[in-house]
C-alpha positions in Angstrom: -28.2 -40.6 -34.2 -26.1 -40.8 -31.2 -27.1 -42.0 -27.7 -25.3 -41.7 -24.4 -24.7 -45.4 -24.4 -22.9 -45.3 -27.8 -20.8 -42.3 -26.7 -19.7 -44.0 -23.5 -18.7 -47.2 -25.3 -16.8 -45.4 -28.0 -13.1 -46.0 -27.9 -10.3 -43.5 -28.9 -8.1 -44.6 -31.8 -4.7 -43.6 -33.2 -6.5 -41.0 -35.4 -9.3 -38.6 -34.7 -12.7 -40.2 -35.1 -16.0 -38.6 -35.8 -19.3 -39.9 -34.3 -22.1 -38.4 -36.4 -25.4 -37.3 -34.9 -27.7 -35.4 -37.2 -28.1 -31.9 -38.9 -24.4 -31.2 -38.8 -23.7 -32.2 -35.2 -20.9 -34.7 -34.4 -18.6 -35.7 -31.6 -14.9 -35.7 -32.3 -12.9 -38.4 -30.4 -9.2 -37.5 -30.2 -6.3 -40.0 -29.7 -5.7 -38.5 -26.2 -9.2 -39.2 -25.1 -10.8 -35.8 -25.7 -14.5 -35.7 -26.8 -15.4 -32.5 -28.6 -18.8 -31.4 -29.9 -18.7 -29.8 -33.3 -21.4 -28.3 -35.5 -20.7 -28.3 -39.3 -22.6 -25.7 -41.4 -22.2 -23.7 -44.5 -22.2 -19.9 -44.7 -21.6 -17.7 -47.7 -20.7 -20.8 -49.7 -18.0 -22.0 -47.2 -18.0 -24.9 -44.9 -17.4 -23.9 -41.3 -17.2 -25.5 -37.8 -18.5 -24.3 -34.5 -17.3 -25.7 -31.2 -20.0 -26.6 -28.7 -17.9 -27.8 -25.8 -16.8 -31.2 -24.5 -18.6 -34.4 -23.4 -19.7 -35.1 -20.7 -19.5 -31.5 -19.5 -21.9 -30.7 -22.3 -24.4 -33.5 -22.5 -25.9 -34.9 -25.8 -29.1 -33.1 -25.1 -27.3 -29.8 -24.4 -25.2 -30.2 -27.5 -28.3 -30.7 -29.7 -29.9 -27.6 -28.1 -26.8 -25.5 -28.9 -26.8 -26.8 -32.5 -30.5 -25.8 -32.8 -29.7 -22.3 -31.5 -26.9 -22.0 -34.0 -29.3 -23.1 -36.8 -31.8 -20.5 -35.8 -29.1 -17.8 -36.1 -28.0 -19.2 -39.4 -31.7 -19.1 -40.6 -31.6 -15.3 -40.1 -28.6 -15.0 -42.5 -26.1 -14.5 -39.7 -22.9 -16.5 -39.2 -23.1 -18.3 -35.8 -19.2 -18.1 -35.5 -19.4 -14.3 -35.9 -22.0 -14.2 -33.1 -19.7 -16.3 -30.9 -16.7 -14.0 -31.5 -18.8 -10.9 -30.7 -20.0 -12.6 -27.4 -16.3 -13.3 -26.5 -15.3 -9.7 -27.3 -18.2 -8.4 -25.2 -17.1 -10.5 -22.2 -13.5 -9.3 -22.5 -14.7 -5.7 -22.8 -17.1 -6.2 -19.8 -14.2 -7.6 -17.7 -12.0 -4.6 -18.7 -14.8 -2.2 -17.5 -15.6 -3.7 -14.1 -15.0 -1.4 -11.1 -12.2 -3.6 -9.8 -10.3 -3.6 -13.2 -10.6 0.2 -13.5 -9.6 0.7 -9.8 -6.5 -1.5 -10.1 -5.5 0.3 -13.3 -5.9 3.6 -11.6 -3.9 2.4 -8.6 -1.0 1.3 -10.9 -1.2 4.7 -12.6 -0.8 6.7 -9.4 1.8 4.4 -7.8 4.8 6.4 -8.9 3.4 9.6 -7.4 2.4 8.2 -4.0 4.3 7.1 -0.9 4.4 3.3 -0.8 2.6 3.1 2.6 -0.3 5.4 1.4 -0.6 3.4 -1.8 -0.7 0.1 0.0 -3.3 1.3 2.5 -5.6 2.5 -0.3 -5.2 -0.8 -2.1 -6.0 -2.8 1.0 -9.2 -0.7 1.6 -10.4 -1.5 -1.9 -9.7 -5.2 -1.4 -11.3 -5.4 2.0 -14.4 -3.1 1.6 -15.2 -2.4 -2.0 -14.2 -5.2 -4.4 -16.2 -8.0 -2.6 -19.5 -6.1 -3.1 -19.1 -4.1 -6.4 -15.7 -5.2 -7.8 -17.3 -7.3 -10.6 -19.9 -4.7 -11.5 -19.5 -2.7 -14.7 -18.3 0.7 -13.5 -20.8 2.5 -15.9 -23.7 0.8 -14.2 -22.9 1.8 -10.6 -25.1 4.4 -9.1 -25.0 6.3 -5.8 -27.4 4.0 -3.8 -25.2 0.9 -4.5 -22.1 2.7 -3.5 -23.7 4.1 -0.4 -24.5 0.5 0.6 -20.8 -0.3 0.6 -20.0 2.8 2.6 -22.8 2.1 5.1 -21.2 -1.3 5.9 -17.9 0.5 6.7 -19.7 3.0 8.9 -21.4 0.2 10.8 -18.0 -1.1 11.9 -17.5 2.2 13.7 -14.9 3.4 11.2 -16.5 6.6 9.8 -13.1 8.1 8.8 -12.4 5.0 6.7 -15.7 5.3 5.0 -14.8 8.9 3.9 -11.4 7.7 2.7 -13.0 4.9 0.7 -15.5 7.3 -0.8 -12.8 9.7 -1.8 -10.7 6.9 -3.4 -13.8 5.6 -5.3 -14.4 9.2 -6.6 -10.9 9.2 -8.0 -11.5 5.8 -9.7 -14.7 7.2 -11.3 -12.9 10.3 -12.5 -10.3 8.0 -14.0 -13.1 5.9 -15.6 -14.6 9.0 -17.1 -11.2 10.1 -18.5 -10.6 6.6 -20.1 -14.1 6.3 -21.5 -15.4 3.5 -19.2 -18.2 5.6 -17.5 -20.0 8.9 -17.9 -20.3 10.3 -14.4 -19.0 10.1 -10.8 -21.8 9.0 -8.4 -19.7 9.8 -5.3 -20.7 13.5 -5.9 -24.3 12.5 -4.9 -23.0 11.1 -1.5 -21.7 14.4 -0.1 -24.5 14.7 2.6 -25.3 11.0 2.9 -22.3 9.9 5.0 -21.9 10.4 8.7 -19.9 13.5 9.7 -16.1 12.8 10.0 -14.9 12.7 13.6 -12.8 15.6 14.7 -9.2 15.3 13.8 -7.0 14.0 16.7 -3.5 15.2 16.4 -0.8 12.6 17.1 0.3 12.7 20.8 3.4 14.7 21.5 4.9 15.8 24.8 5.3 19.4 25.8 8.9 20.7 25.8 8.7 21.0 29.6 8.8 17.2 29.9 11.7 16.8 27.6 14.4 16.4 30.2 12.7 13.5 32.1 11.6 11.9 28.8 15.2 11.8 27.5 16.5 10.3 30.7 13.8 7.6 30.6 14.9 6.8 27.0 18.5 6.4 28.3 17.2 4.1 31.1 15.2 1.9 28.7 16.2 -1.6 29.5 14.8 -3.3 26.4 16.9 -4.0 23.3 19.7 -1.6 22.6 18.6 -1.2 19.0 15.2 0.0 20.2 16.8 2.5 22.6 19.0 3.8 19.8 15.9 4.1 17.5 14.2 6.3 20.1 17.4 8.4 20.5 17.8 8.8 16.7 14.1 9.8 16.4 14.8 12.5 18.9 18.1 13.6 17.1 16.8 13.5 13.5 13.0 13.9 13.9 12.4 11.9 10.7 9.1 9.9 10.3 9.1 6.5 12.1 8.8 4.6 8.7 11.7 6.6 7.3 13.9 5.6 10.3 13.0 1.9 10.5 13.4 1.6 6.7 16.9 3.1 6.7 19.7 1.2 4.9 23.4 1.5 5.3 23.6 2.5 1.6 21.8 5.7 2.5 24.1 6.8 5.2 27.6 8.2 4.9 29.0 8.5 8.5 32.3 10.0 7.4 30.4 12.9 5.8 27.8 12.9 8.5 25.0 12.7 5.9 21.9 10.6 5.5 20.0 10.9 2.2 16.6 9.2 2.2 15.6 8.3 -1.4 12.5 9.7 -3.0 10.6 6.4 -3.0 10.7 6.2 0.8 9.6 9.8 1.3 6.0 10.9 1.7 6.8 13.9 -0.5 8.3 11.6 -3.2 11.5 13.7 -3.2 14.9 12.8 -1.7 15.4 14.2 1.8 18.8 15.2 3.2 19.4 14.7 6.9 22.6 16.3 8.3 23.8 14.1 11.2 25.0 15.7 14.4 28.0 14.2 16.2 25.7 12.5 18.6 23.7 11.0 15.7 26.8 9.7 14.0 27.9 8.0 17.3 24.5 6.3 17.6 24.7 5.1 14.0 28.3 3.8 14.5 27.0 1.7 17.5 24.3 0.3 15.3 26.8 -0.4 12.5 28.8 -2.5 14.9 25.6 -4.5 15.6 24.0 -4.6 12.2 26.6 -3.6 9.7 26.5 -7.0 8.0 22.8 -6.5 7.2 21.3 -4.1 4.6 19.0 -2.6 7.3 20.2 -0.2 9.9 17.5 -1.5 12.2 17.3 -5.2 11.5 14.1 -7.1 12.2 13.8 -10.5 13.9 14.7 -11.9 10.4 17.6 -9.7 9.4 16.3 -9.7 5.8 13.5 -7.4 7.0 13.6 -4.2 8.9 12.4 -3.6 12.5 8.7 -3.8 13.0 6.7 -0.7 12.6 5.2 -1.1 16.1 8.6 -1.4 17.9 8.9 2.3 18.7 5.3 2.8 19.7 5.4 -0.2 22.1 8.7 1.0 23.6 7.0 4.4 24.3 4.1 2.5 26.0 6.7 0.6 28.1 8.2 3.9 29.1 4.8 5.0 30.4 3.8 7.3 27.6 0.8 5.4 26.2 -1.6 8.0 24.7 0.9 10.8 25.4 3.7 10.3 22.9 4.1 8.7 19.5 7.0 8.3 17.0 5.5 11.2 15.1 5.5 13.2 18.4 9.2 13.6 18.1 8.7 15.8 15.0 6.1 18.0 16.8 8.4 18.3 19.8 11.4 19.3 17.7 9.4 21.8 15.6 8.0 23.6 18.6 11.3 23.7 20.5 13.4 24.8 17.5 10.9 27.6 16.7 11.2 28.7 20.4 15.0 28.5 20.1 14.9 31.1 17.3 15.6 29.1 14.2 14.0 30.2 11.0 10.6 28.6 10.2 11.6 27.9 6.6 14.7 26.0 7.7 12.8 23.9 10.3 10.0 23.1 7.7 12.6 22.0 5.2 14.3 19.7 7.7 10.9 18.3 8.6 10.4 17.5 4.8 7.1 19.2 4.8 5.5 19.7 1.3 5.9 23.2 0.0 2.8 24.1 -2.0 4.4 27.0 -3.8 6.3 25.4 -6.7 8.9 28.2 -6.9 9.6 28.1 -3.2 9.8 24.3 -3.3 12.4 24.4 -6.1 14.4 27.0 -4.1 14.2 25.0 -0.9 15.7 21.9 -2.5 19.1 23.5 -2.8 19.1 26.0 0.1 19.4 26.0 3.8 21.8 23.1 4.0 24.4 25.0 5.9 21.8 26.4 8.3 20.2 23.0 8.7 23.5 21.3 9.5 24.2 23.9 12.2 20.6 23.6 13.5 20.8 19.8 13.8 24.0 20.0 15.8 22.6 22.7 18.0 19.5 20.6 18.5 21.6 17.6 19.6 23.5 19.8 22.0 20.2 21.1 23.4 19.0 17.5 24.0 22.2 16.7 25.9 21.8 19.8 28.0 18.2 18.9 28.7 19.1 15.3 29.6 21.8 16.4 32.0 19.5 18.7 33.9 19.8 16.7 37.1 22.6 14.3 36.1 20.4 11.2 36.7 18.9 8.5 34.5 15.5 7.2 35.5 15.4 3.4 35.4 12.5 1.9 33.5 11.4 -1.7 33.7 13.7 -3.8 35.9 14.8 -1.8 39.0 18.1 -0.1 38.5 19.7 3.4 38.7 22.5 4.7 36.6 24.3 7.9 37.4 25.3 10.1 34.4 23.6 10.7 31.1 26.1 9.8 28.4 24.2 7.6 25.9 27.4 6.6 24.2 28.9 5.1 27.3 25.7 3.2 27.9 25.6 1.9 24.3 29.2 0.8 24.4 28.7 -1.0 27.7 25.6 -2.8 26.4 27.3 -3.7 23.1 
């Protein structure tokens, strides 16, 4: 029989060496210094080996207990190796059926259908709020009270809307789990009346059209970076979403044809979006091209390999004095309201806003229609902005004290460049 002293004194040799214990247990010493516990037994007339771990992680006492457990299984007419394989399979299967595993699989499945920002936000919520508490739990064992505990923690942070978003996403994971045979029911259905009521929706701040002249003149008077001023101007001229603007690349823009085509993967609707460029928009892009043309991004970040920060536009609006009154998204609302009042057809405006058309037939029709009308509308809108800006012929200075007569953005841009 072996002892700890004998094991510690044993030296590795050029060939594997067996240190025998009793009842089939032995320690295999390898030339590289490894010490492996093995149990030799016979089953169905064949000699077999069962690995019991390594010394000293598995002590002599623990190895003997593992051997005895295997002998008990053998005494029932069952192969201990088969039991070991079944245990490994069960662990792998359990790992494949945890909530986190199913959720990540579902996230990968929906990724091609979702906008990148929405997908990323959903994934971050799971990582921050859900996986730490129930990520390792088998999805089939999760019940409403356990899930409610997770959501209550989110509510306690004062983020009730986030709790509802997480509950909705969890519900989608459970439905995916049911479809793939990992669980039998969706416990989020039992939480409908358990969560706090969602706060009333607050629409993104947007200025009324009556403030447009002064607002445009303040943009022209913005004394921060020229790139930021041009970003504000182009948001007004194109009324695309802020992320669509800041992520623009020169490969998307054809200034000779006055066209900007935003690829599907960057659009909330997951469909390519065509933006006709007015003369004023082309001029603004050409100024940016002179500044950033050697980089892939139209709006280069502090590191030119990345785009402009997502907060740049918002902070510029704060600096202009519009905190809580105007956002990047507000340009879209302002354009929509004004263009409707100017008499443009609602369908044309909605198409240029890249809003989702719920009717499949109309959606297919809209993809190829209205381009001529939209091109004319975008030029008319740019001319309208010029007329509004020139209402009193002055530019309001923001930040450092200065006053500039005239309202031609192109002249200002060339001077700053």
